[in-house]
N, C-alpha and C positions, 0 to 999 in steps of 0.2 A: 775066522773069528779071533784067532790068536793075534793076528796082525792088528785088529781093531783094539783089542785089550791092551796091547803094547802102546799104541798111539794114545789111548785114553790115559794110561799110566804116565806117559811122558807129559801129556798136556796137564794132568793134575799136578805133577811135580813142578812144571813151569809156573802154573798158577800159584802154588804155594810159595815158590821162590819170589815171584813178583809181589805177592802179598807181604812177605817179610821186608822186601825193599821199600814198599809203600809205608809200612808201619815205621821203619827206621827213619824215612824221610819226614813223616808226620811228627815224630818225636823231635827231630832236628829243627823243623819249622817251629814247633811249640817253644823249644828252648831259645831259638833266635828271636822269636816274638817277645818272650819275657825279657830278654836282654835289651832289645830295642826299646821296649816300654820303660825299663829301668833307666836307660840312657836318656830318653826323652824327659823323664821325670827329673833326673839329676840336672839336666841342662835347664829345665824350667826353674828349678830351685836356685841354680847358680845365677840365672838372669834376674830373678826376683831379689836375690841377695845383693846384686850389684846396683840395685836401684834404677834399673833401666838404662844404665850406661852402655854405650856402644863400644865394643872392643875392636880396634882396627888391627889389621893383619901385620902392620909394621911396628906396632907398639911392643915394647919389651914387657915380659911378664913381671909381676910384682916382686919376684924373688931376685931380680937382677940388681 
């Protein structure tokens, strides 16, 4: 019986540890999702401000 109680305690600790990992990962996913949405929004605003112009990779930026 004591052996089973030890196994259960070990498994419960493992489940708690994994739960903490999942919670941290979800928090990181939420943060990255917000940042991605912000960047997409910023890019859409930048494109609309440019009036539909296409920026080529070999063009110099305006500050040159």
